[in-house]
N, C-alpha and C positions, 0 to 999 in steps of 0.2 A: 576165717577174714577172706574179701574177693581180692580174685587175682587180677591187679588191672593193668599190672604193667612189669615190663618186665626185672625191674628192680623187686617186687615183692616175690617175682613167683621167685627168683637166686636165693631167695630169704627164707624160705618157705622147704624149697625143693636141700639147701644147708640145713634146717632144722631137722627134720626127717633123716640126713644122715647121705643126702645123694652128693656126689662134688660134681656141678651145672659148672661149666665155662661161659661164659660170657665172651661169642661168636663177633656178633656186628653188636649196630646200634638196637635191633632190633631180636636180634635172636640165639636164640645158647644153645650146649648143647649136652650132653648126657650119655655118660656111659653105661650103659645095661649089662652085667653079668650076665651069661647062659652057659650052664654048665661046661663047657671048656672053653667057649668061642665069648665074644661079647658085640651086643647090640647097637649103634647108638641111632639118640637118639635126636630130634630138632627141635624146637619147639621158635614157633612165631611169635609174636605180638605186630597185626595190620589192618588201622585202620578201627579198632577198637577189639576185635578179633583175636584171640588164641587159635592158632595152627599148628598142631604139631606128628610130623613125619618121624618115621623109620623105616629102612630100608632091614626088610627079613631076609630074602635073598635075593640074587643076581638069576639073568635067565640062562644064563653059562652052568648054572649051579641043577637046571632042571636038565632030561635025556630031551631027544632032538623033537621025537615022536608025541612026546608031551605037550610038546610046546601050545600046539593049537585048540587044543580043548581047556590049557589050563588060558590059554587067553582069553576064550571064551566066558569063562568062570569067572573071571576077573574082572571082565568088562559085567557079566552080567552081575555082580555085586556091586560092583559100584555104582551102577545103574539104582538099586538099592539102597542106598549107601548117600546117595547122590540130596534128595531132599530133603534128610537130616545137616548134613553140609555146611549147605549155603543158607543164608537167610536173604525171605527176600525181601524189599523194603513195603512193601503190600499184606505184609505180614509183620512188621512192627508195629502197626502204628497204632 
């Protein structure tokens, strides 16, 4: 089944044992347990696209001397991911 709406996504998550909570007309959150803590993933439908985001850490979790190299590495990774993360209208026709 193709996931084309928030309602379908919520039903599929429930079928697979995940407890998702609708937080707005177009988004839902899911708690993902990990070791002694958990992560919260947020899925949002907008303009026919599904976006999933998950906070893995906060800047305060890193030592100050690591922030500059971390920032550069994240920027580099984003630059590599960006072409696949966005759909260009010229590539969809």
